[in-house]
N, C-alpha and C positions, 0 to 999 in steps of 0.2 A: 504494500500500500504506500502511495506517495505521501511524503510528509506534507503538512498543511502549507508550508512555505513554497512547495513545488507545485501546488495545485492552482489552476486558474480560478477566477471568481465563479465561473459557471460550475466547475467541479466542486468547489466548496459548498455551493448551494444545491448541488446535484440536479442541475437543469441544463437544457439545451441552449446553445448560443443564440437560438432564435426565440427563446422564451418571451412571452408577453409580460407586461407589468403585473398582471393578476397571478401568473405562474410564479414570478419572482417573489411576490408577496407571500404566496402560499408556502413556497420553499423556505423562505426566511422564517416564517412562523414555525414550520416543522423543525428547522435546524436549531432555532432558539430553544424550543421545547426539549429537543434531544440532548442539547449540550447545556442545559440549565444546571447550575451548581449543585442543586439538590437531587439530581437524577442519580439513581443507584447504579445504573449501567455505566454512566460516565465516571462515577466515583471509583468503580472497580477497575476500569480500563486505563484511565489517564491520571496523571498527577495533577495537583491543583494548578501548577504553572502551565501545563499543557492545555488544561481546560480554558484558562484565561486567554491563551494564545489562539485557541480555536474560536472562542467567543469573539475575540477582537477581529479575527479574519472574517467571520460571518458578518459582523457589523460593517466592515469595510467593503466586502463584496456587495452587500445590500445597498449601501450608500452610493457606490459607483454605478451599479446596474440599474438603479431606479432613477438616475439622473441622465437624461438624454444626451447631453453634451459629454459628460464624463464617460458614459458607456461607449459612445461612438469613438472617442479618443482611445479608450482602453482596447476596444476591438481592433482598431487600426494598428496600434503598437504591438499588441499581442499576436494577432494573426499574421502580421508581416514578419515578425521576428521568428515565428516557427515555420514560415514559408507556406502558409495556408491561405486559402481565399477567404475573404470576409463572408460571414454568414449572411444568408438572406433574412432580412428582418420581417417579422409579421407585419401585416398592414397597419395595425394600430400604432406601430412605432415609427412609421415613415412620416415624413413631412416636417415642416418647420415648427409647427405649433408645439409639439412635445419638447423640442429643444429649447424653446424660449420660456418654458414653464420654470418658475423659480424653484430652486432646490431647497428642500426642507431637511435639516439635519436631525437625525434621531439619536445621535451619539449620547445625548444627555439622559436618555431613558433606557439605555441598554441593560438587558439582563436583570431587571427587577422582576418580581413575580408578575406573570402575565396579566392577572386580573387588574393590577394597578394601571396598566397601559390603556385600558379601554374606557376612558372618560369621553364625554361628548366632544371636547376640543381635540383630543387625540384622534378620535375617529375621523373628524373633519380633516385633520392634517394628513392622515393616511389616504383618505379619499382624494384630496387635492393633489397629493404627491403622485397618485396613480392616474391623475388627469380625468377622473370620472365626475361628471356633473350630477348635482343632486336631482334634477328633474328626470335624469336617466334612471337613477335608482328608484325614484317614485314610480316611474312607468313600469319598470321591471318587477318591482315587488308589490305594486298596487297599494303602497302606503302613501297617505296624504303628504304632499310636499311640506305643509305646515308642521306636521308631526315630526318629519325628518329634521326640519330646521330646529324645532324645540329640543330634539335629542342632541343635536350637535351643539346648540347654545346652552345646554344643561338648564333649560327653563323648566325645572322640576315641577313647579306649581301648575304648569299648563299641560303636562303629560297625561295621557290616558291611564286608566286603571292598570295595575300591575300585570294582570293576566294578559291584557292586550299589549302592553309595553314589551313584555318578554317576547311575544311573537314578532313584534316590529323590529326589535333588536336582532333577533335571529335572522330575519329576512335581510336586514341591512348588512349584517356580517357576511351572510352567504353571497350577497351580490358583490362583495369586495374580496371574496376568497379568504375571509378571516374565520377563526374558530368561533362558531356561534356560542358555545357554552362559555368560553372565556370572556366574550364580549358581554353576555348577559350578567355573568358573575361580577365583572369589573364595574358595570353600570349600576348594578344593585348595591355594590359596596359604596359607590358615590352617593346614592340615595340614603343609605343607612347613616353615612357620615353627616350628611346635611340635616338629618332628623335629630342627631345627637347635639348639634350646635344650638 
């Protein structure tokens, strides 16, 4: 097995060089869960130092591959250095719009327990980073645009009853390729914390 230093960003996340943003997001979620510091499998196979190195590589791979400009630059330098052809990008990655999108850095929230990541504002950041418009999620999930805005704005007093909210959060999560259970747990934690205040 190649050491983490010898792997490409695509190998680190175990994805194809033509992977879409949604596929990258899913692979990142999976890699983060696999190499979480509390994972028993990781604890028995790697030293603490190796786990930190792998976690850092996962974060760096995700940061570069989710940014259109950085990914293009990485692909050109990597594939030319190994004498290969540049991969054909999926349609959603082509064009100038994706490359002009601002890059949002997630380095400040790396490898905390996943439930803490999924607050409304973070969900909005992930969605924007993937270049997905809210009306598109509304159309795909049949969830009212207003409710989706309230979820992202954390307008807790306006949100529907918990039984409905859980369903809406699951639909939102699935449309972005996120883990629905983690999203629901994280958002419910936010609601609990606000009740305590």
